[in-house]
N, C-alpha and C positions, 0 to 999 in steps of 0.2 A: 504494500500500500504506500509506504513512504517514498520509494523511488518514483512511482507513478505520479504521486502528488507533487513531489519536488520538481519533476519535469514540467508538470502543468503550471506550477508557480514560477518556473524558471529560476530555481535555486538548487543548491547542492543538497542532497539528502541529509547530510550532517547539520545543515543550517536549520532544518525543520526542528531538530531536537533541542535547539537552543530556546524554543518556544513551547514545546510540548514534550512530555515525558515518554512518549511512545504512541503506538497506534491506539491503544485503549484510552489513553488520555485524550487523544484527538477525537475519538468517537464520543467520549463523554462530553467534551466541550461542544461538539456539533449538536448533540442531543440537548444540552442546556440552552444553546442558542435557539434551536428550533422551538423548544417549549416556551421560552420567553417571547419569541416572536408570535407564536400562536396565541398565547395568553393575552398579549397586548391587543391583537386583532379581535379576540373574543370580547375583551373588556369594552373596546370601542363599539362593537356591534350590539352589545347588551345595554349600553347606556340608555336609560329612560324607557326600557322595555320590560314587560312582565308577561307572565302567562304564556299563551300560545305564541305570541309574537317573540318573546324571548327564546322560547324553545326553537322556533324556526331560525332566528338569527344565529343562535349558537350552532345549530346543525349546518346551516349554510356556510358559516365561517370555516368549519372543518372541511367541508366538501370543496369549497373554493381554494383553501390552502393546499389541499391535496392536488388539485388541478394545476395551480400556478406554481407551486413549490414542491413537486413530488419527492425530491430527495430529502428536503427538510421534513416533510410530513412523515416519511419513513423514519427519519432520525428521531423525531419526537416520540416514536414508539420504542426507542432503544432502551435496553435494560440499564438501570443505574444502580450503583451500590446504595445502601440505605442513607448514608450521609449526603451523597450527591442528590438523591431523590428528594430528601427533606428540604434541602437548600435550593432546589430547582423551582421553576414556575409550575411544575406539575400540581402541587397543592393549590396554587392559585387557580389553575384551570378547573380543578375539581370544585373549588369554592364558587367559581363562576357558574358551573353547571348546577350546583346546589341552589345558587341564587335564582337561576332561571327556573328551577323546579319549585321554588318557594310558593308560588301562586297555587300550586296543587295541594298544598297543606298535607303532606304525606306523613310527616313524623318519622322517627326511627323505629325499627330498622327498614321500613318501607322506602324511605328516601334513598338509602344505599342501594337497595334493589333497583330502584328507578334509575339511579346514576349508571349502574351497570347495564341496564336495559338500553338506555339511550346511547351510551358509548358503544355497545355491541352493535346496535342497529346502524348507527352512523358509520362506524368503521367498516362494518361488513358491506354496506352499500358502496361506500367509497372504494374499498378494495376490489370489489367485483367490477365496478365501473372502470377503474384504472386498468384492470386486466383485460378490458374489452368485452366483458361479459354481456353488455347490453347493446353492443354495436350493430348487431345484425337482426334485430327484431323490433317490432312496433308493439306498443307505443314508445315514444321517446323516453329516454331515461329521466328527463326533467319531470315528465308527467308522473312517472312512478315515484320519484323523489317527493313530489308534493303530496301524493297520496300517503306515502309512508310517514312523513312528518305529521300529517293530519291524523293518521292512525295512532301515532305515538301520543299526540295530544289527547285523543279520545280515550286511549288506554289509561293515561295518567289522570285524566279528569274523573274516570270511574274507578280508579285504583282502590280508594278507600271503601267503596261499596262491595268489593270482592272478598 
């Protein structure tokens, strides 16, 4: 990885190691950068929104980020050690999702289940879309996306009744 990156940056491989401790440190730093970037975008998208509007804004941010910054989106899902994870923007992203879900008044542990549901559905759709899974069939992926986010909203709105 280092020789290829060094060539791309037009520096000697040894020069890279004056800035990073190795490939794992570089991966960690890219993950931290991606998480911070995604959290900033999510915070901007959520400002002044609540309920279904907040849910859609947050879902759309993740989908748009994956489309416009696919490498960073993948990096944001990188595994971090406990200390790096705690110091990262990951907890901020989780808090933003919990804030988006506040209007559904789920309480714990239901809110945690809902966080996992939303994350799984959004990431699953984004992953399939990026892999071309929706390229050769109708209706358009955007139509499915809208239906899926609407379905998440309906599920979350009725969650307490189940």
